[in-house]
ROSE-533512 format. One record per residue (C-alpha): residue in three letters; x, y, z. Coordinates in pm, whole numbers, plus 50000, padded with zeros to 5 digits. Layout:
<atoms>
ALAXYZ ...
</atoms>
This chain:
<atoms>
UNK188097543219576 UNK189637522119870 UNK193387531219989 UNK195897502720117 UNK197657524620334 UNK197097550220611 UNK197977587520676 UNK199977590620998 UNK200227616521263 UNK202317644621177 UNK205217655121413 UNK204077690821411 UNK200787701421564 UNK197777686521396 UNK194557705421427 UNK191377683621551 UNK188537688921385 UNK185587696621591 UNK182587674321613 UNK180437703621482 UNK182207700121184 UNK182297664021061 UNK180197637421075 UNK178627608020868 UNK176167582120882 UNK175567548420745 UNK172677533920555 UNK172167496420546 UNK172527480020224 UNK171597449220325 UNK168397427120279 UNK167567426120636 UNK168487450920936 UNK170827424121088 UNK173027425820760 UNK176027446320851 UNK176517458420483 UNK176607498320486 UNK177137525820234 UNK178727557520426 UNK177697596120360 UNK179167626820502 UNK176697649920629 UNK178547672820780 UNK182197688220653 UNK183127726520760 UNK186587730120706 UNK187097766820639 UNK188017778420993 UNK191077756320986 UNK192837774120697 UNK193857738720540 UNK195497744420196 UNK192987738619928 UNK195157710819767 UNK195577689920078 UNK194007654620055 UNK191417640620238 UNK191007602020371 UNK188307588020569 UNK189087558220787 UNK186537535020880 UNK186577505521095 UNK183667479621232 UNK185607464221561 UNK189287466621581 UNK190727445621310 UNK188867455320998 UNK189987491720859 UNK189197506220525 UNK190577537120389 UNK188687558120157 UNK190037587419927 UNK187677616519896 UNK189657641319707 UNK190807677219857 UNK189557703420103 UNK188477722919774 UNK186837693119573 UNK185937661519765 UNK183217637319687 UNK181197611319899 UNK182157576319958 UNK181047557319650 UNK181447521019773 UNK179647493319987 UNK181657480020300 UNK180497447420424 UNK181147439220787 UNK179247408120796 UNK179857389521146 UNK181107421821320 UNK178417430321581 UNK180047465221622 UNK179287500721559 UNK180487515721249 UNK182977544721342 UNK184707570021105 UNK187947591921128 UNK188637621720912 UNK192577627920808 UNK193677658720620 UNK197467660020468 UNK199327680620263 UNK199657665819938 UNK202247642719859 UNK202557638420215 UNK201707608420441 UNK201517627020763 UNK198317642220835 UNK198137681920952 UNK194247677021069 UNK192087651321210 UNK189087640821391 UNK188777615921658 UNK186987586321581 UNK183417588021553 UNK180257567221546 UNK177897568221216 UNK174657579221254 UNK172077549421164 UNK169737560020870 UNK169137593520762 UNK168117612221048 UNK171447632821028 UNK170367643220722 UNK167487662320871 UNK168577670721224 UNK172207684021358 UNK173677676521709 UNK175197703221890 UNK176727704322247 UNK176507731322539 UNK176037730422925 UNK172727720522989 UNK173237713823376 UNK171357681623486 UNK169227682023129 UNK170637658622903 UNK168857673622562 UNK166607697822450 UNK165317705722068 UNK165937740521902 UNK164497751421583 UNK166537783021428 UNK165747801121095 UNK169017801320956 UNK170487765821058 UNK168977731221061 UNK167037721021352 UNK169257708421620 UNK169657679321914 UNK171397699822173 UNK173417672022422 UNK174737681822743 UNK178757687722656 UNK179587673723017 UNK178807638622864 UNK179567648622486 UNK181037614822399 UNK178707593622559 UNK175407610422464 UNK176637616122122 UNK177497578422056 UNK173847570922203 UNK171997594021994 UNK173627581221703 UNK173877545621761 UNK171747532822073 UNK167807527821938 UNK166487529922307 UNK167567564422326 UNK167187574321961 UNK163247562622028 UNK162697588322301 UNK164407618522142 UNK163787613321742 UNK160407609721672 UNK159167636021919 UNK162097661021697 UNK160497654521362 UNK156967660321486 UNK157837694721638 UNK159807702021313 UNK157027695421051 UNK154507711921305 UNK156847744121296 UNK156857743820915 UNK153007741020912 UNK152477766221156 UNK154827790720957 UNK152817790420657 UNK154887764520487 UNK157547790020423 UNK161137777520268 UNK159287746920085 UNK159527757619719 UNK162167748119477 UNK163607782119503 UNK164387776919855 UNK166817744719789 UNK169307747720102 UNK167157756220327 UNK166357730420600 UNK162687734920539 UNK163007726620185 UNK164917694820275 UNK162097684420569 UNK159377692020272 UNK161437670120027 UNK161337640920290 UNK157667650720334 UNK156717642119999 UNK159037614320017 UNK157467594020277 UNK153457606120247 UNK153417619519899 UNK149647617919894 UNK148977636820226 UNK151657660620176 UNK150087670819844 UNK147337689419952 UNK148737699020324 UNK149257733120226 UNK145437735420198 UNK144387721520523 UNK143667732620916 UNK145717729421199 UNK143907701721301 UNK145027684320955 UNK148757694221038 UNK148967675421361 UNK148237644121213 UNK150167650920911 UNK153457655921140 UNK152417628421343 UNK152227604121070 UNK155257614920911 UNK157257609921241 UNK155527572521252 UNK156557565420885 UNK160007578220898 UNK160777560621232 UNK159047524821187 UNK161827509720991 UNK163867512621332 UNK160787499221523 UNK161717516621807 UNK158557510522033 UNK159627471521984 UNK163097477022067 UNK162167496322407 UNK159617472222540 UNK162227443922469 UNK164677465622705 UNK162097472822964 UNK161207435722974 UNK164797426822971 UNK164887438723334 UNK166987471223219 UNK164267497123358 UNK165657501323675 UNK165817539023787 
</atoms>
């Protein structure tokens, strides 16, 4: 439920919530891509390490530009729920940003907060996580581990810039996300489709398998009985279908044709 007042900074030390522990993505609810009407979903929220009181209240601040701020109650640290509203930012050509605030029950001064963060667009964030490491002169790498969701590792030397680009810049997303999706689906296939049954709910492989069934139900239905050549086609087609709505190729060509391809 939207709120009309904002939590305020505590005069005491407030804990800063790390970017690995909170993030959100937006889904366009308008009729066209140009409509700036969105729902917001929280995709990561890990607060155990901060030792906030369980009854501390969570508030999500949402803005698009500088003048249109929204405040949404999420519940408490121990029991929170997703925002259930639609946010209309029609006429504002800016990225949607979010900030999480934590305050003791009955108080307006918060004891924990995240810096403003740009929302991911679309549901790629439901499949891929973002982490940051020192990568020297490398901008990003893709990592698959058995006990956590596949991750795009960005160079922490430019974490704010690269973090915003991967969430919002279609030209940069298009050079990274399709390959990550293809590699992730191929990993599942080459590992015998382990952890893709209902009993494996909660694993990253099961989440990706559900996405495959949603994107290409007929092709996915029989893929476990196919060979490696079919796996490559299946993984490629899933990446293509997932990314088609974002028109990565068209946007990249427009960017190149606009004379911005120097260097």
